[in-house]
N, C-alpha and C positions, 0 to 999 in steps of 0.2 A: 135645163139641158139634160140630156140622157146620161152624161158622165159626171154629173154633180153628186158629191158625197152628201148623203142624207143621214139622219139620226140612226136609220136602221142599217146603214152600210158598215162593213167590217174592213179594217185596214189590212187584214191578212188576206183579203181577196186577191190582192195584187201578187200574192205568193202562190196562187193556185188553190187556196182553201175555200170551202163552201161557206158563203155568208151565213152568220148565225141569225136565226129568226128572233123576233122580239120576245116570244114566249120562252124560247130556250135561254135567252139572256137573263130573263127574270129568274128562271129556275136555278141557274148557275149562281146568281147573286145570293139566293136563299141558302144554297149549300155552303158557300164561302162563309156567310155569317154564322152558320151552324158550326163549322170547323173552328172558327175563331173562338166561339163560346166554349167549345169542348177543351181547347188548348188552355184557356185560362183556368178552367175547372181542374184540369190535370195538373197544372203547375201548382195550384193551391193544395191539391192532395199530396203532391210530392213534398212540399214544404212541411206539411203536417207530419208526414212519415219520417222525414229527416229529423225534424224537431223531436219527435218521439224517441228516435234512436239516440240522439245526442243526450236527451234527458235520461234515457236508460243507462248510457255509459257513465254519466255523472253520478247518478244514484247508486250504480253498482260498482263504482271505482274502488271503493274500499275492499270489496270482495274480489274484484277482477284484477287488482294490482298484483296480488299474490300469484294468481294464475299466469299473468303476463311475465312476472319475474321468473317463475318456474320454467316457463317456456324458453326464456333466454338465459337461464342460469349457466354459470361456468361449470364444466365437468369437474366433479369432486369425488374423492373417495369417502367412505364412511369408516368411522372407528379410529383406533390408535395405531394401526399399522402393525407390521411384523418385521423381524430381523433387525439389522443395524446398517446404517450408512453414515459415512463421515462427510460433513459439509463445512467448507471453510468460507467464512464471511470476512471480507476485508474492510479496513477503515474507510468510512465515507460511502459505502455501497448503498445504492438506492433501493427502495422497496421493490421496484420493478426488476432490478438486477437480482436481488435475493430470490424473488419469486421465480425468475427464469432458471436460476441455479437449482432450486428445489424441484422444479419440473424435470430438468435434465437428469437429476439424481434419482428420479422416480419417488421422491418423498411425497409430493402432491400430484394430483392428476393433471392439473392445469395451473399455469402461472396466474391466470386471471382469478382463479378461486382464492389463491393466497393473497393476491393484491386486494381483493374485496374484504377478506378477513382482516387484513392489516389496516385497511381504511376504516373499518368499523370499530377498531380497538385502538384507542390513543396510546396504549402501552407499547404498541409496535415501534414507536420511536425510540424505545429503550433498548432495542436489539443491539448488542455490542459486537465488535469485531472479535471473532474467536473461531475455533474449530469445534463444531457441534457433532454430537452423536445423536442421530435421529433414526427413524424407522421408515421403511418403504411403505407406500400405499396408505399414508395417513390422511385424514381429513385436513383441510386447510386450517381449520380452527384448532385441531389437536396439535398440528405442527407448530403453529404460532404459540400456543400455550407452553409447549415444551421448550421452545427457544427463549421464552420469557422467564424460564426457570433454570438459570445457568448451573445451579448446584446439581441438577439432574442431567443437563444436556451438554454442557461445555466439556469437551474431551480433555482439554489441556489447561495448564497454567502458563501464562505468558510471562517470560522473564527477559529483561533487557540488560545487556552488559555494554557499557560504553567502551570506546577504543582506548587503549593505553593502560588498562588495568593489569596489575601483576596477578600471578596465580593466587597469592595470598588474599588479595582484594576480591578476586572472583570467588574464592572459597567462602569468604565472609558474606558476599552477596547471596550465595546459595544458602548459607545457613539462615539468613534473615528472610529468605523468600517464603512463598506460600507452600513450598514443598514439605515443610514441617519435618526436616531431617533431624535425626537424632544428633546430639551434641558431638561435634568433631567429625561428622560423617564425611563432609566435603574434603577436609584436610586428609582424612584417612584414605579416601579414594585417590587423591592426588599422590599419595605416598606409594601407591601400587601402580606404576605407569604401564606395566605389561598388559593391563586390561583396558587401557584407555584409547587404543587405536592410534598411537603416535607413529609418525613416519620413522623409518630406520635411522635417519640422520639426526633425530632429536636427542640422542644420547640418554634416552629414558628419563627425560625431564620435560614436563608439560609446559614449563614457562615458555611463552612465545607461540604456543600452538593451540591456545584456547581462543578461538576466533570470536571477536566481538560482534554484537548484533542482538536482535530480538528473536527469542526461541519460544516455540510452542512445545511445552513439556507434557507428555502423556500422564494421565492420572496414575498414581502409584509409582511414579518414576523415582529412582534412587539417585544418589549423587553420581554414581557411575553412568547412569542413563544420560544425565545432563552433560557431563564432561565429554562423553563420547559424541554427543551431538555437536559440541563445539570443535572437537578435533576433526570430526568428519567434515565440518564446514571449512576448516582450514585446508584440509586435503583437497576439497573441491576447488577452492580459489587458487591454491598452488598449482593444481593441474591445469586450470584455465590459463595461468601465466606461464606454464611450462617451466616452472621455477628451477627444477633440478638441472635440466639440460641447458637452460639459458645461463645459469650460474657456472656450470662446468665449462661451457664455451668461453666464458670470460675468466677461466682459471680461478673460480671462486667456489669455495665449499658452500653447499646450500644452507648449512647451519649458520655459517658466517653471514650469509645474506639475511637470514631471519634476525640475527643480532643487530646488523646494520639497520634493518627496517624498524626495529623496536626503538633504536636511538633516534632515528629520523622523526618518528611520531612523538617522541618525548621532547625534542628540541624545537619543533615548530608546528603550528596548527594551520599553516597556510599551504594548501596543496600545490600551489604554484612554486613553492620553495623546496618541496620534497627532493626532487632530483638534484638540486643544487647543493643541499645539505649532504646528500649522498656522495656527490663528487668531492666535497671538502673532506669527508671521512676517508675516502680512498686516497686522496692526494696526501693527506697527513700520514696515513699508514705507509704509503710508498716512500715518503721522505724520511721515515723513521722518527716522526714527531709524536709526542704524546697527544692523544685526542683532546684531553682537557675538557670533557663534557660534564656539565653540572648534573645532567640527568642520570649518569651512571653512579654518581656519588649519592644522589637522592635515593637510588634503589637500595643502597646499604643503610643510610641513616634515617630513611623515612622522609615523607614529604610533609612539610609544614605549611604548604600553600604558597611558599615563596618561589621565585624563579631562580634565584642565585644560591650560591653556597658560601659558607663562612670559611675563613682561613683554617679554623679548627676542623671543620668537616673535610676540607681538601687535604688535610694532613693524615686522615685516617688510613690505617694500614689494611687495605683490602684490594684484591685483584679487580674489583669494580671501580676503584679509584683511578680514573684515567688521567688524573693530574699527577699521580705518583708512578703509575705503571704504563709502559708502552703497550700498544696493541689493543685489540678489542677486549671487552669484558668477557668472562668465561661463558656466559649464557645470555640469552635475550633478557631485557629488563622490563618487558611488558608484552601485551598481545598486539601485534601490528595488524594493520588493515591491508586489504588488497592493494590500495594505492601506495602505501609505504613499501610493501613488498615489491611492487612494480618498480618503484624508484630505486630500491636497493640493487636490483639486477639491471637497471637501465639508468645509470647516473647521467646527469647532464654533462656536456662538454665544457670544460673550463679549467682555469689554473688556480682557482681560489684555494686558499689555505685557512681562511678565517671567516667567521660570520658572527654577528651579534644582533640581538634585538635592538631596535632604535625607537620603537613605539609599542608599549605593552598593551594598549587598547586595541590597536589594529593588528598586532602581530607582525608589523613590518620588520623585515630583517635585511641587514646590509652585509654584503659579501666583499671580501678583500683578498688580494693576492700577496701584498706585502704587509709587514707588521706596522709600518707607518700608516698605511691606509686603514688598517684595523684600528689603530689607536684613535684615528680621527673619527671613526664610526663609534667607538666607545664613548668619545666625548659627546656625540649626539645623544647617546643613551643617557649619559649623566645629566645633560641639559634637560632631557625629558623628565627624568626623575626629580630634578630640582623644581621643575614646574608642577609636578604632581607628587607633592610630599606624602609620604606614607604608603606609596604604591610600590616602591622598589626595596 
């Protein structure tokens, strides 16, 4: 039949294409085979080239690594820097945080440079919390080395004073500190209150105004330097409490408020009881009762580690003996904290006239309005003491 498809016919003819001749078809097949052969050859050549490059990288890695690290190196200064800059490092601060601080202070050019220096030096874990004197534009390695030498870089000596210390105990702490004061220097400084930055209502007596806490003391500091740091900290906390005006609104002398705060801190160590002890003190004063606080007697006779006083101690003739004399003692009996100062000018609401410890381990304190209630609470204390012999 004329329309029968033969071996030489092209299916594309139905799309209007000219039928390919037998000769042309053979020529095209030869070209296709040639292209396939070249493609295989080109792939083989590519593998050889890539292999050679990989081999070159492996062989040259030792030399190339330095070049690569140099290419991606963190910006860093050179040398030991110039000038001085103070940097404070706090307890538990991470290497990254320290590095960020150094960059902000312009000690090192980049935090990343210091992090790398610290990572490569195991001694970096020995960096202590302190205030450092460093230089600007130091190499990261130089900055790390200086921080690892506290004798050269630490600006201050850190001294801590717990709450409730008397000025005599604070003087003793200063004398035994790393300040290396001459004998009696602290006591001599306290004996010259005009230079200590005391508030006008302190009656030229530093007792009660040496604020407890941890202080960074500059190198070469004297006893005056340290004491003025403490009185300045008192002033800061008193201002935050608006102590003077708050006391005056409540018809209370600010000095009396400091005295009350010192008694509160000596009578209880539980913050939840501060304002209640404060109320007992004011209630007893208003009722014309003696305060009968063991803590004020301890101030005179010294502390032997006991909580209570003996009959002999309570008979001592001293204005600090609140078993014998009415009213507040003439001065604070220790260094109060912000919390006890707050309680002194903001007593709790209540009619209590008595309080007593009932558990020396926990500091639990019982409050009472009548003497009968108080005696019942005292019996609880006695029972606790009987169960814990040698503790009372």
